[in-house]
N, C-alpha and C positions, 0 to 999 in steps of 0.2 A: 576807645572810639576808633572806628575804622577810618583811615585816611583815604582821601580821593586818590585814584590811580593816575599817575603821570606816565604816559606811554613814551618810552624811549628804547624800545626793543630793536636790536639790529635785525633787519629783515633778511640779511644775506648770511649764509653759513659757509660758503666756499666760492672759489673761482677756478675755472678750468678752461684752458684754451681761449682766454679772452672773454668768456661768458661768466657772468655772476650767477650763482645758484641761490635760489630763494626758498624760504620756508613755505611760502604760498605755493610755489610750484611743486614742492615736495608733497604737499597735500594731494595733488593729482596722482602722484606715484603711489601713495598709500591707498587712495581711492581705487585705482585700477587693480592693485593687488587684492584689495578687499573684494572687488567684483569677481576676479579670477577664482579666488578661494571659495567664494559663495557659490558660483556656478559649478565648480568642481565638487563641492559638497552635495549639491542637488542634481548632479548629472544623471543619476538613476531616474529621478522624477522627470527630468527634462529629456530623457532618452538620448543621451549624448555620450560619445567616447571622448577621450582626452583631446584628440585633435580638434573635435568640434567645440570643445570648451575654449581652446585657444582661438578658434575662428570667431566665435561670438564675442569673446573678450576683446579681441583686436578690433572688430568692427565697432563695438561700443566706444572703445578708447579713441579711435579715429573720429567717430562721430562727435564725441565730447569736444575734442580739440578744434575741429573744423566748425562745428555749430557754435561753440562759445566765441570763437573769433569772428565769424561772419555776422552774427547778430550784433556784436559790439560795433563792428565796422559800419554796418548798414543802418542800424537803428539808433545808435548812441553817438557815433563819432564820424558820421559821413561828412560833416562840415570840414573836418580835418583831412580825412583820407581821400576825399574827392580831388584834392590838390596835392596829395602825397601818396599816390597809388603804390609807389615802390616800398612804402612802409607797411603795406597790408600784411606781408608774410613775416614782418619783424616782430614776432610775439615777445621777444626778449625786451621790448620797450614797453610792454604792458598792453592790456586791452582784451579782457575776456568777460563775457556776459553769462551770468548764472542761468538765465532763462535759455540762452543759446546752448549751454551745456546740457540742460534737460532735453531740449528739442533734438539736439545732436545725438544723444543716447537713444532716443526714440527712433530716429532714422536708422541708427545702427542695428537695432533689434528688428525693425521692419525689413531692412535689406537682408539680414540673415534669414528671417522667416520666409521671405520671397524666394531666396536661393534654395532653401531646404524644403519649401512647400509645407511649412508648419504654420500653425495658428499663432498670430502675433500675441494675442492676449494670454495664450497658454504659457508663453515664455515670459512675457512682461510681468505677469502676476508673481512670478518667482523673483524677478530681478529688481522690482521696485523697492524691495526691502534693502537690498544692497545700494540702490540709488539714494535712499534716504541717508545711508551711512556716508556716501561720497559727498552729498550736499552738506552734511553736518561737519565733516572733517575739513572740507574746503573753506567753510566760514571761519574755522580756527586759523587757517592760513591767512585769510583776509585780515583778521584782527592783528596778527603778528606784524603784517605789513603796515598796519596803521592807516589804511586808506579810506575805505567806505565808512562814513561817519553819520551820526545822527544829529538832531537838532540840539541846541543848548539846553542843559538841564541843571537843576540844583539838587537833584537826587544824590544820595551818598555814593551810589555806584557809578556816577558819571566819570568819564575818562577824558583826560586832557591829551588830545591827539597832537602829533607833531605839526607845527606851522599853522595851527588853528586857534582862534580865540575861544576861551571858555571851556567848561567841562560839558561833554556831549554824551548822548545816549549811545552805548555800544551796540548799535543795531545789528551788526554782523553776529554778535554773540546771541542776541535774541533769536535771530533767524537760525543760527546753528543749533541752539537748544530745541527750537521748534522742529527742525529736521530730524534730530536724533530721537525726539519723543514720538515721532511718527513710526519708528521701528516697532516698539511693543504694541502700538495700536494696530499696525498692519498684521503683525503676527497673531493678534487676537482675532482679527477678521478671518485670517487664513484657517484657523482652527474650526470655524463654522462651515468650512467646505462650501463657499459661495460659488455661483456660476462664474465661468471664465470671464475675465475682464473687470469684475467687481473690485478686486484688490487694487488693480491699476487705477481704476476710476477714483477710488477713495484716496489714493496717493496724490493724484493730480488735483482733486478737489481740495483736500486739506492743505496741501502745499500752497496752492494759489490763494485760497480763502484766508488762511491764517497770516500769510505774508502781506495781505492788504493792510492788516492792522499793524504789523511790524513796520511796514514802509511809511506809515503815518509819522514815525519818528525819524525818518531818513531825509537827508537833504540831497535831492537829485540835482545834478549839475546842468541838465538840459530838460527841455520839454519836447514832446512829440505830439504835434497837432494840438498844442495847448495843455497837454496833460503829461505828468511824469510817465515816461515810457514803461517803466517797470509795473506801474499800477494798471496800465492797459493790458499787459500780459497777464497779470494776476487775475483781473476780472474775466478775461477770456478763458483762462484755465478753469476758473470756478464754474462758469456757466457751461462750458463744454463737458466738464466732468459730471455735473449734475444731470445733463442730458444722457451721458453714458450710463449712469447709475439707473436712471429710469428705463433706458433701453434694455440693459442686461437683466433687470429684475422683472420687468413687465412685458417685454416684447420678444427679445431674442431667446430662443431655446438654447440650452446649454449643449455643448458637444463634448464627447469624452476625450481624455488625454490621448495623445498620439500613441499608437501601439507599435511604432517602428522599432525594429531591433537595433541594438547598438552595434554598429559596424566596427570591427577591429582590423580591417584589411589595410595593409601598407602603413600601419600607424607609425612605426619607428622611422620609416623613410620620410614621412611628411613632417614629423613633429619638430625636428631640429630647426627647420626654416621658420616655422611659426614662433619658436622660442626666441630666435634671433630678433624677429620683428617685435615681439612683445617686450623684449629687453630694451630695445631702442625706445619704444613708447613709454616705458617706465622712466628712462633717463631723460628724454627730451623735455617733459614739462618742467623740470627743475630750473630751466632758464627763464621761466615766465614769472614776472612780478605781478602783484595784484592791481586791480582797477584799471583806469584808463591809460592810454598812451601818453607818455610824458618824458620830460627831460630827466633821465635817471640820476646823473650825478648831482644836479641841482636839488632834486626832490629828496634824495636819500643820503647825500654826502655828509650831513651832520651826524647821522646815525651809523654810517659806515666809513670811517676815515680811510682815505686812499682811493676812494671811488672816483675815477678820472674819466674824462672824455676820450673817445676813441672812434674808430670807424664804426664799430658796432653800437656805440653809445654816443651819438652826436648831440649837439645842441638842438633843442626842439622848442619852437614857439608855441607855448601852451596858453596864449592870451585868450583864445576863444573859450577855453575851459574855465579860466579864471573869471571871465566876464559872466559866464553862465552861472557859476557858483555864487558870484556876488549878487546877481539878480535874484537868485533863490533866497539869499539871506535878507533881502530887503523886505 
């Protein structure tokens, strides 16, 4: 008989210069690397040289980090950050939104498309497959951290998370599996040679629609205008993507792939600087723990002995989060 899983995984794998390095943050590193190699593999289709591959990957990575942070700050934790503005840049205390990660990556692609005068959907249709991989890997990091949890369950696969009563649905694993299963589905659609934008619209549609059902098992710690904020984003994505599919199939005429030549001028002179920036973007996310902003030593001290308070990791009053979670459990 399979025994219930009691979560006691150490979420920290190293410490450098006063910063703790997290398995969750490492998932961003793997995700950014996955995007880079995917773009490089498809650079002939995308009509890009290696320098442009770095440009696009860097813009997406920056968009992911800024978008994930700002959506968390504004929509999920403004009650805390409105009185602790100096903590907004302190990502090492936690606080990243998956919806913000998705929106930020879209902004990164849009900015690149604008700068290069390229079709957004021409590029996005190739990259959403890598995006599904990032979102799937990131959820594994969430689970290792033991943060985002589901409602109490008596199913045999329930997980006993740290500092919480009862066995609960591992909703981040549900969501991660959902994201990874989108990859073969999107590849199947790609083989049908659909109009530009259709693959992107399918990704947005099925990401948002299927997550509605996943999130029924999740316990949100706050409400946004009386509703769980994640569900509002899910519903918006679903409706918006359905409109896009209608638009691309019934209204918008398809346009051919860009025929621009791949420029190789001054490639070596420009490349080293982009490599330095990208290396920094690979290393930086490792300091980010999962889920909301919190008192790191108090929250993780039992699973990582020797985790102490410091200037970087001060005491944080998380009472407003606890109260919100308690209200959800009532």
